[in-house]
N, C-alpha and C positions, 0 to 999 in steps of 0.2 A: 492915205487910207481911204479917202473918198473914191479913189479910182478902184480900189479893191472892192469896195461896197458896190459900185456901179458895175464892175466886171462880173461879179458873182450874183448880182441882183439880190442883195441882202437888204432886208428891211429891219431897221434898228428897233422899231416898236414891236415887231413880231418876235425878234430875238429876246427882248426884255419880257414879253408876255410868255414866251416859251420857258424862259428862265424861271419866272414866277410860278408857272404851272409845274415845272420840274421840282422846284423847292417844295411846293404844296404836296405833290405826289410823294416825294422823298420823305417829307415829314409824316404823312399819313402812313406810308409803308413802315417807316421807323417806329411809329407809335403803335400801329395795329399789327404789324407782321414781325418785324425784326426784334422788337422788344420782347414779345411773348416767346418767340423762337429762342432768343438768347436765354430767357428765363428757363424754358424747358431744357435747353442744352446744359445750362448750369445745374439744374436739378438732376438731369441724367448723369452728368459728370460726377456729381456728389454721390449718387446711387452706385455708380460704377466703382468709385473710390472706396465707398463703404463696403461694397461687395468684395473688393480686393482685400481690404483690411480684415473683413470677416473670414474670407477664405484663408488668409494668412494665419489668423487666430485659430481657425478650425484645424489647419495643418499643424500648428504648434500643439494644439490639444491632442490631435491624433498621434503625433510623435510622442507626447508625454504619456498618452494611454498605452502606446506600444512599449515604451520603456517600463511602465508600471506592470504591464502584462508579462514582460520578460522577467522582471524582478520577482513577481508573484510566482511565475513558473519555476524560476530558480529556487525560490524558497520551498515550493511544493516538492520539487525533486529532492532537495536536501531532507525534508521531513519524511518523504517516502523512503529514502535510503536509510534514515535513522530507524523508521518503523520496520523495514526489512531486516536490518541488523538485529534489532530487538527480537523479532520473530525468529531469526536464525538462532540467537542465543537461547531463547526459551525452548526452541525445538531441541537444541543440543542438550540443555539441562533436562528436559523431559526424557530424552533418549537415555541419558546417563542414569536418571532415576529409574526408568523402566528396566534398564540392564541390571542395576543394583537390586531392584525388587526381584527380578527373575533369578539372579544369583542367590539371593536370600531364600527364595522359595525352593530352589534346587538343593541348597544346603539343608534346608529343613526336611525335604523329601529324602535326601541321602541319610541324614541323621535318623529320621524315622525308620528308614529301611534297615539301617544298621541295628537300631534298637529292636526292631521286629525280628531281624535275623538272630540277634543275641538271645532274644526271648525264645525263638523257635529252637535254637541250639540247646539252650538250657532245658527246654521241655523234652527235646529228643534225648539229651543225655540222661535226664531223669527217667524217661521211659525205658532207655536202654539199661540203666542201672536196675530199675525195677524188674525188667525181664531177666537180666543176668541173675539177680537175686532169686527169682522164681526158678530159673534153670539150675542154679546151685542147689536150691532146696530139693528140686526134683531129682537131680543127680545124686545128692546125698541120700535121699530116700531109697533110691534104687540100690545104691551101694550098701547102705545099712539095712535096707528093707524094713526100716522102722520109721515111724514118724516121731520126730522130736517135738518137744513142746514149743510153743510160740516164742518164748523168751530165747531159747537156744537158737531157733530159726533166725530170729532177727540178729543175734550176735554173729552167727556164721555169715549171714548176708553182708553185714557191715564189714567184717574182716575181709571177705572176698572182694568187696568194692574197693577197700583201702589198698589191697594188693594190686588191683587193676590200675589204680591211679598212678 
């Protein structure tokens, strides 16, 4: 070993001094640099892990919100279909009611028209009978060339009307 030391010109005191210096520098670096860096790295790792957990939590919440949205949308569609069906039914009922009212009004108008026609017919028949009576009286006057009294006139008119019926 001495030959090795003399060949490479190594000084044992210098090596020990350098070893001590190295240990001091390593201790200072450990205490002032590596330890704070390790602390910062640990905090950063914790933040990253927390961020990943939060991201996963938000992702789960987002998925849940999407499921809730789809469920709400489904419920809303069902309610809308129900409302539309009710509206269709109400419209159909209103249509039937309006048709029935229109039919009722038409029937009333027809009945009123029939009544009016019957009244007009009776009036016309009455007028015709009256005119026929007057004609019979006039014809009788001309034939007899005398005027009968009112009582006989009415009797003759009634008999002529009975014969016409």
